[in-house]
C-alpha positions as a Markdown table, in Angstrom:
| # | Residue | x | y | z |
|---|---|---|---|---|
| 1 | Met | 17.9 | 10.6 | -1.3 |
| 2 | Glu | 18.2 | 7.3 | -3.1 |
| 3 | Thr | 15.7 | 4.7 | -1.9 |
| 4 | Ser | 18.4 | 2.1 | -1.4 |
| 5 | Ser | 20.2 | 4.4 | 1.1 |
| 6 | Ile | 17.3 | 4.9 | 3.6 |
| 7 | Arg | 19.1 | 3.5 | 6.6 |
| 8 | Val | 17.0 | 3.1 | 9.8 |
| 9 | Leu | 18.0 | 2.9 | 13.4 |
| 10 | Val | 15.3 | 1.6 | 15.8 |
| 11 | Ala | 15.6 | 2.6 | 19.5 |
| 12 | Glu | 12.7 | 0.8 | 21.3 |
| 13 | Asp | 12.9 | -1.3 | 24.5 |
| 14 | Ser | 9.6 | -3.1 | 23.9 |
| 15 | Glu | 10.4 | -6.3 | 22.1 |
| 16 | Glu | 6.9 | -6.7 | 20.8 |
| 17 | Phe | 6.7 | -3.2 | 19.4 |
| 18 | Arg | 10.2 | -3.4 | 18.0 |
| 19 | Lys | 9.2 | -6.5 | 16.1 |
| 20 | Phe | 6.2 | -4.6 | 14.7 |
| 21 | Ile | 8.4 | -1.8 | 13.5 |
| 22 | Cys | 11.0 | -4.1 | 11.9 |
| 23 | Ser | 8.2 | -6.2 | 10.3 |
| 24 | Thr | 6.6 | -3.0 | 8.8 |
| 25 | Phe | 9.9 | -1.9 | 7.3 |
| 26 | Gly | 11.0 | -5.4 | 6.3 |
| 27 | Glu | 8.2 | -5.4 | 3.7 |
| 28 | Arg | 9.6 | -2.4 | 2.0 |
| 29 | Pro | 12.8 | -2.8 | 0.0 |
| 30 | Glu | 13.6 | 0.9 | 0.1 |
| 31 | Phe | 14.4 | 0.7 | 3.8 |
| 32 | Arg | 17.2 | -1.1 | 5.6 |
| 33 | Ile | 17.3 | -1.6 | 9.4 |
| 34 | Val | 20.9 | -1.0 | 10.4 |
| 35 | Gly | 20.5 | -1.2 | 14.1 |
| 36 | Glu | 18.1 | -2.1 | 16.9 |
| 37 | Asp | 18.7 | -0.8 | 20.4 |
| 38 | Thr | 16.8 | -1.1 | 23.7 |
| 39 | Asp | 18.9 | 1.3 | 25.7 |
| 40 | Gly | 19.2 | 5.0 | 25.3 |
| 41 | Leu | 23.0 | 5.3 | 25.8 |
| 42 | Arg | 23.6 | 2.4 | 23.3 |
| 43 | Ala | 21.2 | 4.1 | 20.8 |
| 44 | Leu | 23.2 | 7.3 | 21.1 |
| 45 | Gln | 26.5 | 5.4 | 20.5 |
| 46 | Arg | 25.1 | 3.5 | 17.6 |
| 47 | Ala | 23.7 | 6.7 | 16.0 |
| 48 | Asp | 27.2 | 8.3 | 16.2 |
| 49 | Glu | 28.7 | 5.2 | 14.6 |
| 50 | Leu | 26.2 | 4.6 | 11.9 |
| 51 | Arg | 24.9 | 8.1 | 11.1 |
| 52 | Pro | 21.5 | 6.7 | 9.9 |
| 53 | Asp | 19.1 | 8.5 | 7.7 |
| 54 | Leu | 16.2 | 7.9 | 10.0 |
| 55 | Ile | 16.0 | 7.2 | 13.7 |
| 56 | Leu | 12.7 | 5.8 | 15.2 |
| 57 | Leu | 13.0 | 6.8 | 18.8 |
| 58 | Asp | 11.0 | 5.8 | 21.9 |
| 59 | Ile | 10.9 | 8.2 | 24.9 |
| 60 | Gly | 10.9 | 5.7 | 27.7 |
| 61 | Leu | 14.3 | 4.2 | 27.2 |
| 62 | Pro | 16.5 | 3.0 | 30.1 |
| 63 | Ser | 19.8 | 4.6 | 30.9 |
| 64 | Leu | 19.0 | 7.7 | 28.8 |
| 65 | Asn | 15.5 | 8.8 | 27.9 |
| 66 | Gly | 14.6 | 9.4 | 24.2 |
| 67 | Ile | 14.3 | 13.2 | 24.5 |
| 68 | Glu | 17.9 | 13.5 | 25.8 |
| 69 | Val | 19.0 | 11.0 | 23.2 |
| 70 | Ala | 17.5 | 13.2 | 20.5 |
| 71 | Arg | 19.2 | 16.3 | 21.8 |
| 72 | Gln | 22.6 | 14.7 | 21.7 |
| 73 | Val | 22.1 | 12.7 | 18.5 |
| 74 | Leu | 21.4 | 15.9 | 16.5 |
| 75 | Lys | 24.7 | 17.3 | 17.6 |
| 76 | Leu | 26.6 | 14.1 | 16.7 |
| 77 | Ser | 24.7 | 13.3 | 13.5 |
| 78 | Pro | 22.8 | 16.4 | 12.4 |
| 79 | Lys | 21.7 | 14.9 | 9.1 |
| 80 | Ser | 19.8 | 12.1 | 10.8 |
| 81 | Lys | 16.0 | 12.6 | 10.8 |
| 82 | Ile | 14.3 | 11.7 | 14.1 |
| 83 | Leu | 10.7 | 10.4 | 14.4 |
| 84 | Phe | 9.5 | 9.8 | 17.9 |
| 85 | Val | 7.3 | 6.7 | 18.3 |
| 86 | Ser | 6.1 | 6.7 | 21.9 |
| 87 | Gln | 3.1 | 5.8 | 24.1 |
| 88 | Glu | 3.2 | 9.3 | 25.6 |
| 89 | Ser | 0.3 | 11.4 | 24.2 |
| 90 | Ser | 0.5 | 14.5 | 26.4 |
| 91 | Pro | 0.8 | 17.6 | 24.2 |
| 92 | Asp | 3.5 | 19.0 | 26.7 |
| 93 | Val | 5.6 | 15.9 | 26.2 |
| 94 | Val | 5.2 | 16.1 | 22.4 |
| 95 | Arg | 6.2 | 19.8 | 22.5 |
| 96 | Glu | 9.3 | 19.0 | 24.5 |
| 97 | Ala | 10.2 | 16.1 | 22.2 |
| 98 | Leu | 9.8 | 18.2 | 19.1 |
| 99 | Gly | 11.7 | 21.0 | 20.7 |
| 100 | Thr | 14.9 | 18.9 | 20.4 |
| 101 | Gly | 14.8 | 19.4 | 16.6 |
| 102 | Ala | 13.1 | 16.1 | 15.9 |
| 103 | His | 10.9 | 16.1 | 12.8 |
| 104 | Gly | 7.9 | 14.1 | 13.9 |
| 105 | Tyr | 5.9 | 12.3 | 16.6 |
| 106 | Val | 3.7 | 9.3 | 16.4 |
| 107 | Val | 1.7 | 7.8 | 19.3 |
| 108 | Lys | 2.2 | 4.0 | 19.4 |
| 109 | Met | -1.5 | 3.4 | 19.5 |
| 110 | Asp | -1.8 | 5.2 | 16.2 |
| 111 | Ala | 1.3 | 3.6 | 14.6 |
| 112 | Ala | -0.5 | 1.1 | 12.5 |
| 113 | Ser | -2.1 | 3.9 | 10.4 |
| 114 | Glu | 0.4 | 6.8 | 10.9 |
| 115 | Leu | 3.9 | 5.4 | 11.1 |
| 116 | Leu | 4.6 | 5.1 | 7.4 |
| 117 | Ile | 2.9 | 8.4 | 6.7 |
| 118 | Gly | 5.0 | 10.1 | 9.3 |
| 119 | Val | 8.2 | 8.5 | 7.9 |
| 120 | Ser | 7.3 | 9.7 | 4.4 |
| 121 | Ala | 6.8 | 13.2 | 5.6 |
| 122 | Val | 10.0 | 13.3 | 7.8 |
| 123 | Leu | 12.2 | 11.9 | 5.0 |
| 124 | Arg | 11.2 | 14.5 | 2.6 |
| 125 | Gly | 12.0 | 17.2 | 5.2 |
| 126 | Asp | 8.6 | 18.0 | 6.6 |
| 127 | Gln | 7.4 | 17.8 | 10.2 |
| 128 | Phe | 4.7 | 15.5 | 11.3 |
| 129 | Val | 2.2 | 14.9 | 14.1 |
| 130 | Gly | -0.8 | 12.7 | 14.1 |
| 131 | Arg | -4.4 | 13.7 | 13.8 |
| 132 | Arg | -5.0 | 13.4 | 17.6 |
| 133 | Phe | -2.9 | 16.5 | 18.0 |
| 134 | Ala | -4.9 | 18.6 | 15.5 |
| 135 | Gly | -5.2 | 22.2 | 16.8 |
| 136 | His | -1.9 | 22.2 | 18.6 |
| 137 | Asp | 0.8 | 24.4 | 17.2 |
| 138 | Phe | 4.0 | 22.5 | 17.8 |
| 139 | Phe | 5.8 | 24.0 | 14.9 |
| 140 | Gly | 5.4 | 27.8 | 15.1 |
| 141 | Ala | 6.1 | 29.7 | 11.9 |
| 142 | Ser | 8.8 | 31.6 | 13.8 |
| 143 | Asp | 10.6 | 28.4 | 14.9 |
| 144 | Pro | 13.9 | 28.4 | 13.2 |
| 145 | Val | 14.1 | 24.6 | 13.3 |
| 146 | Ala | 10.7 | 24.1 | 11.7 |
| 147 | Ser | 10.4 | 23.2 | 8.1 |
| 148 | Leu | 7.2 | 23.6 | 6.2 |
| 149 | Glu | 4.4 | 21.1 | 6.8 |
| 150 | Phe | 1.2 | 21.9 | 5.0 |
| 151 | Arg | -0.8 | 19.1 | 6.7 |
| 152 | Thr | -1.3 | 17.5 | 10.0 |
| 153 | Gln | -1.6 | 14.0 | 8.4 |
| 154 | Gly | -4.6 | 12.0 | 9.4 |
| 155 | Ala | -5.0 | 8.5 | 10.6 |
| 156 | Phe | -5.8 | 6.9 | 7.3 |
| 157 | Glu | -4.5 | 3.8 | 5.6 |
| 158 | Pro | -1.4 | 4.3 | 3.4 |
| 159 | Leu | -2.4 | 2.5 | 0.2 |
| 160 | Gln | 0.9 | 3.4 | -1.4 |
| 161 | Leu | 4.0 | 5.1 | -0.2 |
| 162 | Asn | 6.2 | 5.6 | -3.3 |
| 163 | Met | 9.5 | 6.7 | -1.8 |
| 164 | Lys | 11.1 | 6.8 | -5.3 |
| 165 | Ile | 9.2 | 9.9 | -6.3 |
| 166 | Pro | 10.8 | 13.1 | -4.9 |
| 167 | Arg | 7.9 | 15.3 | -5.9 |
| 168 | Arg | 5.0 | 16.1 | -3.6 |
| 169 | His | 1.9 | 15.1 | -5.5 |
| 170 | Glu | -0.4 | 13.2 | -3.3 |
| 171 | Val | -3.9 | 11.8 | -3.7 |
| 172 | Gln | -6.6 | 11.0 | -1.2 |
| 173 | Phe | -9.8 | 9.1 | -1.8 |
| 174 | Tyr | -12.7 | 10.3 | 0.4 |
| 175 | Pro | -15.9 | 8.5 | 1.4 |
| 176 | Asp | -17.9 | 11.7 | 2.0 |
| 177 | Asp | -17.8 | 15.5 | 1.9 |
| 178 | Pro | -17.1 | 16.1 | 5.6 |
| 179 | Ser | -13.9 | 13.9 | 5.4 |
| 180 | Leu | -12.7 | 15.8 | 2.3 |
| 181 | Leu | -13.4 | 19.2 | 3.8 |
| 182 | Leu | -11.7 | 18.4 | 7.1 |
| 183 | Asp | -8.4 | 17.4 | 5.5 |
| 184 | Val | -8.4 | 20.1 | 2.9 |
| 185 | Thr | -9.0 | 22.7 | 5.6 |
| 186 | Gln | -5.9 | 21.5 | 7.4 |
| 187 | Phe | -3.9 | 21.3 | 4.2 |
| 188 | Ile | -4.8 | 24.8 | 3.0 |
| 189 | Gly | -5.1 | 26.4 | 6.4 |
| 190 | Thr | -1.6 | 25.3 | 7.6 |
| 191 | Ala | -0.1 | 26.7 | 4.4 |
| 192 | Leu | -1.7 | 30.1 | 4.8 |
| 193 | Lys | -0.9 | 30.3 | 8.5 |
| 194 | Ala | 2.7 | 29.6 | 7.7 |
| 195 | Gly | 2.7 | 32.5 | 5.3 |
| 196 | His | 2.6 | 30.5 | 2.1 |
| 197 | Gly | 0.2 | 30.6 | -0.8 |
| 198 | Ala | -2.7 | 28.3 | -1.7 |
| 199 | Ile | -4.8 | 27.5 | -4.8 |
| 200 | Val | -8.1 | 25.6 | -4.6 |
| 201 | Val | -9.6 | 24.1 | -7.7 |
| 202 | Ala | -12.9 | 22.6 | -6.6 |
| 203 | Thr | -16.7 | 22.7 | -7.0 |
| 204 | Glu | -18.6 | 25.8 | -5.9 |
| 205 | Ser | -20.1 | 24.1 | -2.9 |
| 206 | His | -16.7 | 22.8 | -1.7 |
| 207 | Arg | -15.1 | 26.2 | -2.2 |
| 208 | Asn | -17.8 | 28.0 | -0.2 |
| 209 | Ser | -17.7 | 25.4 | 2.6 |
| 210 | Leu | -13.9 | 25.6 | 2.7 |
| 211 | Leu | -14.0 | 29.4 | 3.1 |
| 212 | Arg | -16.3 | 29.1 | 6.2 |
| 213 | Arg | -14.1 | 26.4 | 7.7 |
| 214 | Leu | -10.9 | 28.3 | 7.2 |
| 215 | Glu | -12.4 | 31.4 | 8.9 |
| 216 | Arg | -13.5 | 29.2 | 11.9 |
| 217 | His | -10.0 | 27.9 | 12.1 |
| 218 | Gly | -8.5 | 31.4 | 12.5 |
| 219 | Val | -7.3 | 32.0 | 9.0 |
| 220 | Asp | -7.7 | 35.5 | 7.8 |
| 221 | Ile | -9.0 | 34.4 | 4.5 |
| 222 | Ala | -10.2 | 37.8 | 3.4 |
| 223 | Ala | -6.7 | 39.2 | 3.8 |
| 224 | Ala | -5.2 | 36.2 | 1.9 |
| 225 | Ile | -7.6 | 36.8 | -1.0 |
| 226 | Glu | -7.0 | 40.5 | -1.0 |
| 227 | Leu | -3.2 | 40.0 | -1.1 |
| 228 | Gly | -3.5 | 37.3 | -3.8 |
| 229 | Lys | -2.1 | 34.6 | -1.6 |
| 230 | Tyr | -5.3 | 32.5 | -1.9 |
| 231 | Ile | -6.9 | 31.8 | -5.3 |
| 232 | Ser | -10.1 | 29.7 | -5.7 |
| 233 | Val | -11.1 | 28.4 | -9.1 |
| 234 | Asp | -14.2 | 26.5 | -10.1 |
| 235 | Ala | -13.2 | 23.0 | -11.1 |
| 236 | Ala | -15.4 | 23.0 | -14.2 |
| 237 | Asp | -14.1 | 26.4 | -15.3 |
| 238 | Ala | -10.5 | 25.1 | -14.9 |
| 239 | Leu | -11.3 | 22.0 | -17.1 |
| 240 | Ser | -12.7 | 24.2 | -19.8 |
| 241 | Ala | -9.5 | 26.2 | -19.8 |
| 242 | Phe | -7.3 | 23.3 | -20.9 |
| 243 | Met | -9.5 | 20.5 | -22.2 |
| 244 | Val | -9.8 | 20.1 | -26.0 |
| 245 | Asn | -12.1 | 17.5 | -27.5 |
| 246 | Gly | -12.2 | 15.5 | -24.2 |
| 247 | Val | -8.5 | 15.4 | -23.5 |
| 248 | Pro | -6.2 | 17.9 | -21.7 |
| 249 | Asp | -4.0 | 20.0 | -23.9 |
| 250 | Pro | -0.5 | 20.0 | -22.4 |
| 251 | Ala | 0.4 | 23.5 | -23.4 |
| 252 | Arg | -2.8 | 25.0 | -22.1 |
| 253 | Phe | -2.7 | 22.9 | -18.9 |
| 254 | Leu | 0.9 | 23.9 | -18.0 |
| 255 | Lys | 0.2 | 27.6 | -18.8 |
| 256 | Phe | -3.0 | 27.7 | -16.8 |
| 257 | Phe | -1.5 | 26.2 | -13.6 |
| 258 | Gly | 1.9 | 27.7 | -14.1 |
| 259 | Asp | 0.5 | 31.2 | -14.2 |
| 260 | Leu | -1.7 | 30.6 | -11.1 |
| 261 | Ile | 1.3 | 29.2 | -9.2 |
| 262 | Val | 3.6 | 32.1 | -10.1 |
| 263 | Thr | 1.0 | 34.7 | -9.2 |
| 264 | Val | 0.3 | 33.2 | -5.8 |
| 265 | Ala | 4.0 | 32.6 | -5.0 |
| 266 | Glu | 4.8 | 36.2 | -5.8 |
| 267 | Ala | 2.0 | 37.3 | -3.5 |
| 268 | Ala | 3.2 | 35.0 | -0.7 |
| 269 | Lys | 6.7 | 36.4 | -0.9 |
| 270 | Gly | 8.6 | 35.1 | 2.1 |
| 271 | Glu | 12.1 | 33.6 | 2.2 |
| 272 | Gln | 11.1 | 30.4 | 0.4 |
| 273 | Pro | 7.5 | 30.7 | -0.5 |
| 274 | Arg | 5.6 | 27.5 | -1.4 |
| 275 | Val | 2.2 | 27.0 | -2.8 |
| 276 | Ala | -0.3 | 24.4 | -1.6 |
| 277 | Val | -2.6 | 23.2 | -4.4 |
| 278 | Phe | -5.8 | 21.2 | -3.9 |
| 279 | Gly | -7.7 | 20.0 | -6.9 |
| 280 | Glu | -10.7 | 17.9 | -7.7 |
| 281 | Gly | -11.0 | 18.5 | -11.4 |
| 282 | Val | -9.8 | 14.9 | -11.9 |
| 283 | Gln | -12.8 | 13.8 | -9.8 |
| 284 | Leu | -15.1 | 15.6 | -12.2 |
| 285 | Leu | -13.5 | 13.9 | -15.2 |
| 286 | Cys | -14.0 | 10.5 | -13.6 |
| 287 | Ser | -17.6 | 11.2 | -12.7 |
| 288 | Gln | -18.1 | 12.1 | -16.4 |
| 289 | Gly | -16.8 | 8.7 | -17.4 |
| 290 | Asn | -13.5 | 10.2 | -18.7 |
| 291 | Ala | -11.0 | 8.4 | -16.5 |
| 292 | Glu | -8.3 | 8.4 | -19.2 |
| 293 | Ala | -8.4 | 12.2 | -19.3 |
| 294 | Ala | -8.0 | 12.2 | -15.5 |
| 295 | Ile | -4.9 | 10.0 | -15.7 |
| 296 | Arg | -3.4 | 12.3 | -18.3 |
| 297 | Val | -4.1 | 15.3 | -16.0 |
| 298 | Glu | -2.4 | 13.5 | -13.2 |
| 299 | Arg | 0.7 | 13.0 | -15.4 |
| 300 | Leu | 0.7 | 16.6 | -16.4 |
| 301 | Thr | 0.4 | 17.5 | -12.7 |
| 302 | Asn | 3.6 | 15.6 | -12.1 |
| 303 | Arg | 5.4 | 18.0 | -14.5 |
| 304 | Ile | 4.0 | 20.9 | -12.4 |
| 305 | Ala | 5.2 | 19.3 | -9.2 |
| 306 | Asn | 8.7 | 18.8 | -10.6 |
| 307 | Thr | 8.9 | 22.4 | -11.9 |
| 308 | Tyr | 7.5 | 24.6 | -9.1 |
| 309 | Asp | 7.8 | 24.7 | -5.3 |
| 310 | Val | 4.4 | 23.2 | -4.7 |
| 311 | Asp | 2.6 | 20.7 | -2.6 |
| 312 | Ile | -0.3 | 19.1 | -4.5 |
| 313 | Leu | -3.3 | 17.2 | -3.1 |
| 314 | Cys | -5.8 | 15.6 | -5.5 |
| 315 | Gly | -9.2 | 14.6 | -4.1 |
| 316 | Tyr | -11.4 | 11.8 | -5.4 |
| 317 | Gly | -14.8 | 11.7 | -3.7 |
| 318 | Pro | -17.6 | 9.2 | -2.9 |
| 319 | Gly | -18.3 | 8.3 | -6.5 |
| 320 | Thr | -14.8 | 6.9 | -6.9 |
| 321 | Val | -14.4 | 5.5 | -3.4 |
| 322 | Gln | -17.6 | 3.5 | -3.1 |
| 323 | Gly | -17.1 | 1.1 | -5.9 |
| 324 | Gly | -17.4 | 3.7 | -8.6 |
| 325 | Met | -13.9 | 3.3 | -10.2 |
| 326 | Asp | -12.6 | 0.4 | -12.2 |
| 327 | Asn | -9.7 | -1.4 | -10.3 |
| 328 | His | -7.4 | -1.0 | -13.2 |
| 329 | Val | -8.1 | 2.8 | -13.4 |
| 330 | Phe | -7.7 | 3.1 | -9.7 |
| 331 | Gln | -4.3 | 1.5 | -9.8 |
| 332 | Arg | -3.1 | 3.7 | -12.7 |
| 333 | Ile | -4.2 | 6.8 | -10.8 |
| 334 | Arg | -2.4 | 5.6 | -7.7 |
| 335 | Glu | 0.8 | 5.1 | -9.6 |
| 336 | Glu | 0.9 | 8.8 | -10.7 |
| 337 | His | 1.3 | 10.0 | -7.1 |
| 338 | Ser | 4.0 | 10.2 | -4.5 |
| 339 | Ala | 1.7 | 9.0 | -1.8 |
| 340 | Val | -1.9 | 7.7 | -1.8 |
| 341 | Tyr | -4.3 | 7.8 | 1.2 |
| 342 | Ser | -7.7 | 6.5 | 1.7 |
| 343 | Arg | -10.1 | 6.8 | 4.6 |
């Protein structure tokens, strides 16, 4: 989807919150607000007329509630993506709303931190719910409507949302190990529960902690390892496989990760197997004072992301978050990713 063509219809009866939404999107040239409605029936008519790319939909609308609007809109304009933005936070309400075929749900109280993250996920064809709903299975793997979502995105600040980059190569800067492990557990665990594959390139302590957390979250990690659907590699060992004289060798890098991805994808099988990849080798390079090599690795990773059916999350830990990275380097790393998050 071209960024200039992201046409947004806002259906929200609260003037104050509608202004917040429009102001948020008004700062981003890739979006264009094509309509604002305060009434459910009018929103339905406008959706039929405009066929927008994205509809931000409240539930408590007069004349026709948002859930019924969604049901009818997806018959009239099936290509429109719907993201509910509502004050309702009951899991039962969320389940009913998403049962219409909508792609995501954001609670208004969390919109400042989650709205743009949810929009990014929905526009690339994923499903989204905020962190407050962690542990709820709204998108069962057997649900024919559900598309793959590797992560229940968290309530963290979107430092960058580069809608121009179609690949899924994201980065998150973490202030501490617990934060890192929480999100990586969700990222990897959701992929495995959906029947997809996963690759983790991390330090030994993080790999061991992740295994325990995945088990506690109901992932049969032993079976995933046995079947070859889950591969864990030490980050330092990975670097030694493709680094030559302090810089990544492109041929070695692409072969190393390409072989891993093909192996895991074949083991995952499935109709359209994807592979979730988490890596913190770049963090090791930065901690060694080799930020230029980290940036080169990120650029090579973009080639991987554009070649294979993968979802990649790069992690930078406390040493880079807490004043340990030069601002220029920080910006260059951000620019190599499709989305950048920071806690």
